[in-house]
N, C-alpha and C positions, 0 to 999 in steps of 0.2 A: 246380346252379348257381342263384344268386339273381338276381332281376330287377334291372335297373338302377334305382337309386333306392331299393332296399330294403336296401342295405348300410349299416352304421354305420361311420363313419370312426374310426380310432384316436384316442386322446387327443391325440397330437402333431400331428394334422391332416393326415396323409398320405392318399393315395388308399386307398379301402377294400380294393382288391385287392392292395395292396403286401404282399409277403411270401408271397403265395399262388402255388402252382405253376399255370402256365397263363395268368397275367396277368389283365387285366380281362375282364369278361364278353363284350365284343365282339371280343376278341383271337382271331386264328386259332388253332385247336386247342383252343378253349374253347367249343364249341357248346352251345346251350341244352339239348340232350337229355342232357348229361352230369350230369343231376340225380340226386342220391341222398340217402338219409336223413341221411348224414353231412355233406352240403353245404348242404342247404336244408330248412328245417322246413316249407315251404309245399308246395302240390300239385306233383306231377310234371308234366313236359311230355309230353302224349300224342302224341308225334311219330309213332309207328308207326301208330296208327289214323288219324291225320290224313293221313299219306302214302298209306296204302291207299285212304282215301276220296277223296283228290284224284285218284289214278289212275283209280278207278272213275268219278268224275264226268266226267273228261275223255273217257275211252273211251266211256262210256255216252252222253254228249252228242253225240259224233261219230256214233255209231250212230243216235241219235234224229234227227239232222240228215238222215241219208240216208233214213230212213223217212218223214220229214215234208217232204221236198224239194218245193218249190212251195207249201207251205202257210205256211211261215215263212221268215224271212231266213236266208241261209246263215251257218254258224258261221265267223266270221272271227277275226282276231287280237284285236280288241276283246272279242269274246264269250269267247274263251279266257282273256283277262286277267281278265274278270269271274268266270269259273269258278275260276281259280286264287286270286283274291282271296277269294271266298266260302269256298272250302275251306281256304285257308291261315289264315283267321281262327280256325278251330276249334282251332288249336294253343294258343290262349289261353282256351279255353272253361272250364277249371277255375280260372283265376285271375281273369278278368274276364267272368263269364257274362252279365251284363247288356249290356255293350258288344258281345259276340259275338252275342247274340240279335238286337239291333237291327242290327248290321252285316251279318249274313247275310241278314236280311229285306230290308234296303235294297238289298244287292247283287243278290239274286234279283229284286226288283221292277224294278231298272234292266235286268237281263237280259231279263225278259219284255217290258218296255216297248220295248226295242230290236228286238223281233220275233223273237228267237231261239227255236229249237224247245224245246218242253217236254221234260223229262227228269230226270236225277238231280240237277239243281240244287235240286229240292225237298228232297233229303236234307240239304243244308247247313242249311236253315231248320229242319228237324225236329230235327237234332242240337243246333243252337244253342238252340232252345226247350227241348229235353229237359234240357240242362245247366243252364239258368237255373232251371227248375222244381225239379229235384232238389236244387239248392243253396239253395232257399228263396226265390228271386226270382220268385214266381209272377205278381204283377201286371205286372212288367216283361216276362215271357215272353208273357203274354196280350196285352199292348199291342203287342209286336213282331209276333206272329202276326196280330193284328187289322190292323195297318198293312199287312202283306203281303197279306192277303186284300182289303182295301179297294183297294190299288194294283192288284191283279189285276183286280178288277171294273171299275175306272176304265179300265184299258188295254183290256180285252176288249170293253167296251160303249160307251165314250164317246170315249176318246182315240185309238182305233185309226186314225181317218182322218187324224190328223196325225203318226202314228208309222210307221216301216217295219214291214213291206214295203209298197210302194205298191200301191194297189188292194185293200187288205185290207178285209174286211167284219166286221160285228159278230158276235161269238160267240153261239152259242145259249145261252139262259139255262139250258137243261137241263144244260149242262156244269158249272154252279156247284154242282149237287147233289153229285157225287163230290168236287169240290174242297173243299166245306164239310165233307163227311163225313171226308175225309182230314185236315183241320185238327182237327176234333173228336177223331178217333182219336189223333192225335199228342198233343194236350193231355191226353186221358184216360190214355194209357199213361204219359206223363210224371208225371201226378199219382199214379198207382198206384205208380210207382217211387219217388216222393218219400215217400209214406206208408210203403212197405215199408222204405225207408232209415231213416226216423225210428224205426220199430219196432225195426230192428236196433240203432240207436244206444241206444234205451232198454233193450233187452235186455242189451247190453254193459255199460251203466252199472249195471243191476241185478245182473248177475253180478259185476262188480267190487265193488259195495257188499256183496254177500253174502260174497264172499271176504274182504273186510276185516273184516266182522262175525265170520266164523268165526275169523280170525286173532286178533281181539281176545278172543274167548271162550277160545281155546286159551291165549293168554298169561295170562288171568285164572286159568284152571284150573291151569296150571303154577305160577303165583305162589301160589295157595292150597295146592297140594301141598307146595311147598318151605317155605312158612311153617309148615304143620302139622308136617312132619317135623322141621325144624330147631328150631322153638320148643320142642317137647317134648324132643328129645334134648339140646339145649344147656342147657335148664333142669335136667335130671338131671345133666349134666356139671358145671354151675355149683355145684349143691348138693354134689355129691360132692367137687369140688375144694376147697370150703370146709371140708368135714369132714376131708379128707386133710391140708390145711395146719394145721388146728387140732390134729390128733392125731399129726402127724408125729414129734414128739419124745416125747410122753407115752405114746402107744399105737401103735407102728409097725405092729402087726398089723391094727388097725382102719383105719389109713391105707392099708395094702396092699389091704384089701377095697374101700375107696373108689376107689383107682386101678384095680382090676379092673373095677368098675362103670363107670368112665369109659371104659375100653377097650371094654367090651361095648356101651355106648350109642353111642360114636362109630362103631364098626364097623357097627352096625345103621343109624345115620343115613346113613353113606356108601352102604350098599347101597340104601336107599330113594331117596336123591338120584340115584344112578345109574339107578334104575328110572324116575324122573321124566324125567331128561334123555335117556333112550333114546327117548322119544317125539319128540325133535327130530331124530333120525336117520331115514334111509329104512328102510322095513321090510326085515328080514333082516340088518341090520348087527349086531344084538345080540339075544339071546333076551330075551323079556319075561316076567317073573314075574307070577303072579296078584296082583291088587291085594289089600291087606289088608282084612279084614272083622271082624265081631264074634266070629268063631271064634278070633281072636287076642287077645281081651279078657284071658285069663289072663296073657299076656305083658305086656300093658299094666299090669296090676295088679302084676306082679313088678317092672317097671321103676319104678313109683311107689313100691313098697316100698324099692327101692334108694335112692330120693331121700328116704326117711324118711316117706313118706305111706302110711298104711294105708287100703286101699280095700275097702269091703264091697259085694259085688255081690248083688243080689236080683232074681230072675226070670230067665227065659230068652228069648232072642230068637227070634221066629218065623222060618221060612224067608224069606230076603230075596233079591230080585234083586241082581245085582252092583252096580248103581249105588247103591241104597239101602244095601246092606251097607257099601260104602266110605264113604259119607257118614256113616252112624251111627258107624263106627269113628273117623273123623276128629273128629267132634263130641265123643265121649267123650274122645279123646286131648287135644284142645284144652282141654276143661273141666278135666281133671285137671292139665294143665300150668299153667293159671291158678291152680289151688289151690296148687300147689307154689310158684309165683312170687309170688302176691299175697295169700295167706291165712296167718294164724298158726296155723290148725288143722292138725293132723297126721292128721286122719281125714276121709274122704270116703265118700259112699254113692252107688252107681249102681243105679238101679232100671230094669228093662226090662219093658215090657208091651205089649199089643196091644189096640186099641180102634178100632172104626169103620173097619177096613181100613187102619190106620196103626200104625206102631211108635211107642211113646211112651217117650222117654228122660228120666230125671230125675237130675241130678247135684247133690248137696248137700254143702256143708261148713259147719262150725259157726262159722267166722271166729275172731277178728275180722280185718279187712283190715289188711295190714301197711304199706300206703301209700295214696297218693291214688287209685291205679288199682285200686280194688276190683273184683274179678272179671276184670280184664284191662286191657290198654292200649288196646283198641278194635279193633286189627287182627284179633285172634283171634275176637272176637265177630262182627265184620263178615264174616269168612270163614265162620263157622258159619252165619250167616243166609243168605249167598249159596249155600252148599251146600244148605241145606234148601229155599230158594226155587227153586233150579234143578230140584228134584224135586216142587215143588208143596207143600212143607211149610212149617213155621213154627218160629221159635226165640223163646223168651221167657227173658230173663236179667235178674237184678236182685237186690238185697239182700233178705234175709228180715227179718221183724219181730224175730226173736230175735238178730240180728246176723250171721248167716251169709249165704251166697250160694247161689242156686239157678239152674240152667240147665234149662229144660224144652223138649225138642225133640219135634216131631211130624213123622214122615217117612212119606209114603205107601208102601204095600207094592208098588205098581205104578209103574214108572218108564218113561219113553220108551225105545223100542228102541235109539235111537242112544246113550243114556247107558249102557245095559246093554252094548252092543258095546264102547264105550270102556273100561268098567270091566273087562270080561273080558280085554282086551289089556293091562291095567295102565296105562291112560292116565289 
């Protein structure tokens, strides 16, 4: 349930509870403890703990009155009303902690000033102070406790002769030591709870931020994979479709070969797309194939040949961890795709080597560029740089002095364990 005054009226000006089952907040059958996350975005009403504490304060105060009979005034109706008032205010401690802290302190001060026996009434002050401190109202809580302590000192040592019970005498100053220690303990426990609560809030925020960061990284990784797979395969399909259309009438056999290449490239692209999308499902929904690596470089050369590009491979790749192997394969794939799409050259060279604990890849073509996007449209090069950077490597790409284009990649042979784990699962 929402507090009175916290409702927003409909645009037509009717009462805020109109149309809600149960009527207005003060209507019978609509008690304040019917609060739930679907009815109120604010704090819940702590009615159970308040009810238990009220019963304990009343019962405990009656017992204390019997034990302290003759030392303090008898617990009458006015005293019980004060106890009910102090305990009942705690029902609002989560919504109005400052008012509750001062209210419980004032009620307890009046209770002691009336000469009633000591007892569980102090718990209402403690809980009011605790609620104010843990919700961040530290100065208000200290002021309320200080007011209560000052009122107790005045009643016990100076105002007692004008207050009930008649014939009372000044209290021993020695009793202020446990009272002061009790107040300090309450404040200290409340401060510790506040600090711990703030730590929990920071930890929850950090976990949520880390989860968002992991989700962003996963989305970026999937986007890179889809781009690399689709850009390469669709480039091959586009080239072969053009060949097929051009030779459909004059050379049907060559057109048939182009269509066969399109079918093979599209089938492979579908398989790799499924593999990427499998990572979005829960484990066990579908088998995961190993991620591609440089051992599939001959297949890549064959696909490039189907698109009319001759690729010369020089050197052999050293043993690579899964993360570096996948990144190297995707870099070569994207570089050859850019040659097919953006270069007039029908010949490319791929050189593999190892130096200083890193794999060195160099992909060259002789050009010239067939459009304004020499070397690529930008997304492919950005994806290659992100892949290399995620492993601690670098990418250099740009036109050569003789008119061609070169991509030089340096990929460390050692990758973080998390990247190796993802690559082994085909992620």
